[in-house]
C-alpha positions in Angstrom: 0.0 -0.1 0.1 1.4 3.6 -0.9 0.3 6.1 1.5 1.0 9.7 0.8 0.2 12.2 3.9 0.3 15.9 4.4 -0.2 17.5 7.7 -1.4 21.0 8.4 0.6 23.1 11.1 -0.2 21.5 14.4 -0.8 23.3 17.4 -1.1 21.8 21.1 -3.4 23.8 23.5 -5.1 21.4 26.0 -5.5 17.7 26.8 -8.9 16.4 26.9 -10.3 12.8 27.4 -12.1 12.9 24.1 -9.5 15.2 21.8 -11.7 18.4 21.7 -11.4 20.6 18.6 -8.8 23.1 20.6 -6.2 20.3 20.6 -4.7 20.1 17.1 -2.3 17.5 17.8 -1.5 14.4 15.7 -3.5 11.5 16.8 -1.8 8.3 16.9 -3.1 4.8 16.1 -5.8 3.3 18.3 -5.1 0.7 21.0 -8.4 -1.6 21.0 -8.4 -4.4 23.6 -10.2 -7.7 24.0 -13.7 -7.1 25.5 -13.9 -3.6 23.9 -17.3 -3.2 22.0 -19.0 -0.6 20.1 -23.1 -0.8 19.3 -24.1 1.0 16.5 -28.0 1.8 15.0 -28.0 1.0 11.4 -30.1 3.3 9.0 -31.0 2.9 5.6 -31.0 6.6 4.7 -32.0 5.9 1.0 -35.4 4.5 2.7 -35.4 6.6 5.7 -35.9 3.2 8.0 -33.9 2.3 10.9 -32.7 -1.3 10.8 -31.0 -3.5 13.2 -28.9 -2.4 16.6 -25.5 -4.7 16.3 -22.6 -4.7 18.5 -19.0 -4.8 17.6 -16.9 -6.9 20.1 -13.1 -7.5 20.1 -12.7 -11.3 20.8 -9.0 -11.5 20.2 -5.9 -9.7 18.6 -2.9 -11.5 17.4 -0.7 -11.2 14.5 -3.5 -11.4 11.9 -5.1 -8.3 13.3 -8.2 -7.5 15.7 -10.7 -10.3 15.5 -14.2 -8.8 16.0 -17.7 -10.5 16.5 -20.7 -8.9 15.2 -23.7 -10.0 17.4 -27.3 -8.5 17.8 -27.6 -5.9 20.7 -30.6 -7.5 22.0 -30.0 -11.0 21.9 -26.3 -11.3 21.8 -26.9 -13.9 18.7 -23.7 -13.9 16.5 -24.1 -12.7 13.0 -20.7 -12.9 11.6 -17.0 -12.3 12.4 -14.7 -9.8 10.9 -11.2 -8.9 10.8 -9.3 -5.4 11.1 -5.7 -4.4 11.3 -4.5 -2.8 14.6 -5.2 0.6 13.1 -9.0 -0.8 12.8 -9.0 -0.8 8.7 -11.1 -3.6 7.6 -9.4 -6.8 6.1 -12.5 -9.1 6.1 -16.0 -7.5 6.1 -19.1 -8.8 4.8 -17.8 -11.6 2.9 -15.2 -9.4 1.1 -11.4 -9.8 1.9 -9.3 -6.7 1.4 -5.4 -7.1 0.3 -4.0 -4.9 1.9 -6.4 -3.5 4.2 -9.1 -1.1 3.2 -7.6 2.2 4.2 -10.2 4.1 6.0 -7.5 5.4 8.4 -3.9 6.2 8.0 -2.4 6.9 11.2 -1.1 9.5 12.6 -3.9 11.7 11.7 -4.4 15.4 12.0 -6.8 17.9 9.9 -5.2 18.0 6.5 -3.8 14.5 6.4 -4.3 12.8 3.3 -3.3 9.3 1.9 -3.6 7.1 -1.1 -4.3 3.3 -1.5 -4.8 0.6 -4.0 -6.7 -2.3 -2.7 -8.3 -5.4 -4.0 -11.2 -6.8 -2.5 -12.2 -10.5 -3.1 -15.5 -11.8 -2.5 -14.9 -15.6 -3.4 -18.5 -16.6 -2.6 -19.9 -13.9 -5.3 -17.0 -14.9 -7.7 -16.1 -11.1 -7.7 -12.9 -9.3 -7.5 -12.5 -5.4 -7.4 -9.6 -2.9 -7.4 -10.1 -0.1 -5.2 -8.2 3.3 -5.6 -8.6 4.9 -2.3 -8.1 8.6 -1.1 -8.7 9.6 2.1 -8.4 13.2 3.7 -9.0 14.1 7.4 -11.3 17.2 6.8 -11.4 18.9 10.5 -12.5 18.4 14.2 -16.2 18.4 14.3 -18.8 18.1 17.3 -21.3 15.4 16.3 -24.1 14.0 18.4 -25.3 10.5 18.1 -27.5 8.3 20.6 -24.3 7.5 22.9 -23.7 11.4 23.6 -22.1 14.1 22.0 -18.5 13.9 20.8 -15.8 15.8 19.3 -14.4 13.8 16.3 -12.0 13.8 13.4 -14.1 14.0 10.4 -12.6 12.0 7.6 -13.7 11.5 4.2 -13.0 8.3 2.2 -13.5 7.9 -1.6 -12.9 4.7 -3.6 -13.2 4.3 -7.1 -13.7 0.6 -8.1 -13.5 -1.5 -11.1 -13.2 -5.2 -12.3 -9.9 -6.5 -11.3 -9.0 -8.1 -14.6 -10.6 -5.3 -17.0 -10.2 -1.7 -15.7 -12.7 -0.7 -18.4 -15.4 -2.2 -16.6 -16.0 0.4 -13.9 -18.1 -0.5 -11.0 -18.7 2.6 -9.5 -17.6 4.9 -6.6 -18.2 4.7 -2.6 -17.9 7.4 -0.3 -17.5 7.0 3.3 -17.7 9.8 5.9 -16.4 9.1 9.2 -16.3 10.7 12.7 -13.5 9.1 14.6 -12.9 9.6 18.2 -9.6 9.0 19.4 -10.5 8.0 23.0 -13.0 5.3 21.8 -10.5 3.7 19.4 -13.3 3.9 16.7 -15.8 6.0 14.9 -19.0 7.2 16.6 -20.7 7.7 13.2 -20.2 6.6 9.7 -22.2 7.6 6.5 -21.9 5.6 3.2 -23.0 6.0 -0.2 -22.5 4.2 -3.4 -22.7 5.3 -6.8 -22.8 3.6 -10.0 -20.4 4.1 -13.2 -22.7 6.9 -14.4 -22.6 8.8 -10.9 -26.0 7.9 -9.9 -26.6 7.1 -6.1 -28.2 4.0 -5.2 -27.3 3.3 -1.6 -27.0 5.4 1.2 -26.5 3.9 4.6 -25.6 5.3 8.1 -24.3 3.7 11.5 -24.4 5.6 14.7 -22.9 4.7 18.0 -25.4 3.8 20.8 -23.2 2.6 23.4 -19.5 1.6 24.0 -17.0 -0.3 26.2 -13.3 0.6 25.8 -10.7 0.1 28.5 -9.1 3.1 27.7 -12.1 5.3 27.5 -13.4 7.2 30.5 -17.0 7.3 31.5 -19.2 9.3 29.5 -20.6 11.2 32.2 -17.1 12.3 33.5 -16.2 13.7 30.0 -19.3 15.4 28.7 -19.3 18.7 30.6 -15.8 19.4 29.3 -17.6 19.6 25.7 -19.6 22.7 26.5 
């Protein structure tokens, strides 16, 4: 993976448990731990309909990466397993295996950071392979409210043009992820996803918002929320 980063002028002002907008220091890679979990409300934005509430739970961390179980929040029923890098970039997700990982993040990050990456996604069950040309950028620190509370997050936009791995003329389309990443939680609190066909017509819009979390490095929400106002 080829990554290019450019950083704006950094300015350290005050430390804060959830990295407030006033703190412009570079954000290092997260440190997820076994037992960490993030529960998200899924919404089909295209249809305006809320879907399932699922929990991402870290079950193991080894040389392969961070192993995550996806479970129904209400019942605890296992839906699937996924694999991420130590930086929480997807390796195996939804039947797709990425080589190298899908570069959602490129740490360290700060407003103005940029990166590019060429990735192959292989869905062996569907018999499809796609080549993704990824461009990522950290836009700014932004306050965002989700069911879990209000957070100051790094707003990141990732765009990926994808085409048939064996025939670049067979353009599949372009996907865009807008991610709000909170360093103290080692993950995002909101993710907006949209997919467009080769002609640029949108056909999919989805959103995931954090409802609850458990991260060993994160302070209780009640302890940090007053600092945000």
